N, C-alpha and C positions, 0 to 999 in steps of 0.2 A: 746299371750295366748287367749285373747278375740276373735281375728280373727279365730284362730283354733277352739275354742269352738263354735263360731257362725256357721262356716262351717259344723261342726259335727252335730249341732242341726238342721241345714237346711236339711242335708242329712237324718234325721230321719222323715221328713215330717211334722214338726210343721208348723202352719199357719203363725206365726210371732215370732220375737225374742224380748225379753225384755232385754234391755241393760242398765246397771247401770253406773253411772259416775265412773271413776277410784277411787278406795278407797286407803286410807293411804296417797298417794301423792296427795296434793291439786293441781289439774291441773288449769292452767290459762284458760282464755276464749279461747285463740287460741289452747291451749292444748286439751281442750274439743272438739272443732270443729275438730281438726285433728284426735283425737281418735275415735269419733263417725263416722266421714267420712270414716276412714280406715275400720271400721267394716262394715258400710253400703255398701262400695264398694265391699267388699269381700263376703257379704251375698247375697243369691238369694231369700231372704224372706223380707217382710216388717219389719222395725225396730220400736219398741216402746221404746222411751227413758224412763229411770226411774230416776226421780229426788227425791232423799231422803236424803237431806243434814244432817239430824240427825244421819244417819248411816255412811255417807261417808265424812262428813265435806266439801262437795263441792256442791254448788248450781248452777243450770243451770239458767243463767240470760236471760232476754229478747233478748239482742243482739245475744246471742248464739243460742237461739231458732230460731230467725229470719234467721240466716245463715243456720242452720241445716234443717229447713223446706224446703229449696230449693232443697235438695237431694231427688230424686225420691223414694228411699227406706225408708227414714225416714218419717213416716206417723203419729206418735202419741206420746203422753207422758203419763206415769203414774205419775201424779203430786202429790207428797207427801211432799211438802215443808211446808204445813200448812199456807202458805201466800195467803189468798184469794184475796187480792189486786193485788198481782203479777199475779195470775191466771186470774183475770179480765182484766188486761192489755194484757196478752198473748192472751186470747180469742178475745178481741177487735181487736188486730192488725193482728192476723193470720187467724181469721175467721174459717169457716167450712172446709177449705182445710187441716187443721192440727187438728187432733182429740185429745181432752183432756179427759183423764179418771181420775177419782178421785183415788188417792192412799191411801186415808184415809177414812175408812168406815164412820166415823162420819161427814165427809164433802161431802158426796155424794149428798145430796140435794142442798147445795149451789153451788157445781160444776155443777150440772145439770142446775141450774138457770142461770149460766154464759155461758151456751152453751156446757157443757160437754156431752160426748157421752155415759157415763156409769161409771162403777167402776171396777177396778182390786182389788178384795176384799179378805180380810182375813175371815171375818165373814161368807161370802158365802160358806165357806167350811162346815159350820154347819147348815146354813139356806139358801141354794141356791135358793129355790123357792121364799122365802120371799124377798130376795134381787132382784131377777129378776122381781118380781111383783112391788116392789118399783120403779124400773127404768121404767118399762112398764107403770105404772100409770102416771109418769111424761110425757112420750112421747105420751100417750093417751090424755093428757090435764087434767087429774084428779089430779090437784095439791094438793087439800085438802087431798085426800086419800094417795098420795105420802108422804105428810107431816105427816099424822097420822102414817103411817108405819115407817117413819124415827124416829119419836119420840118413837114409841113402841119399836124399837130395839136399840135405842141409848145407853141404859145402857149395853146391851150385847156387842155392838161395843166397848164400853170403857173397859169392862171386858177383852176382848180379848187382851188388851194391859196392863194388870195389871203387867205383866212380859214381858221380851223381846220376841217379836214375833220370832219364831213360838211356843214357849213353851205353852201358854194358849190354842191356837187352837188345838195343838196336844193332850193336856190333855183332852180337850172337845171331840175330835174325839175318843179318847180311851174310854171315858165314854159312847160314842154312839156305841162302838163296832167296830170302824174302825181303821185301822192301820195307822201309820205315813206315809207310802208309798202312801196312798190314800189322804194325806193332801197336795194338790197342789192348789195354788191360780189360779183363772181364771177370765176372763172378763165376766161381766154381762151387757147385753145391755138392 
């Protein structure tokens, strides 16, 4: 099903595919490697892995990342494990050839500090320019302004998870006069 869905999404012209670990069944490390490799082999678009163990009960470990990063189509991860130490090891070992995006808005600044390339964000659905500016300030070397923006929006980032995502962000978008259809996560560089 994931292969068919990936092929279909590729045919629609998307730039990349965000692929989550298999849910419900807790895959072994070899199972994760085989699953992601099969999807990457079938897709003609870059693959961004999505590590969100709080939702899937399955965590992508460093040995799995190490193996998957060898695949030419697997280029990045939306890292939402919440484990900054693990991300530090991942960034140190794989370097700039494998892109790490924060998957948790409130961890954007620490992820950037570890070599992250940006954030695949929930809160950016309601404050896109602000999140883009936060990341831009980091890459421009204006660390203090990046930190100030991160602190300024930290409470809002937390509020967006007062209930299961995407309920709060869709409610906020409705308050802003936008429809749920317009509520899609995207990458902020």
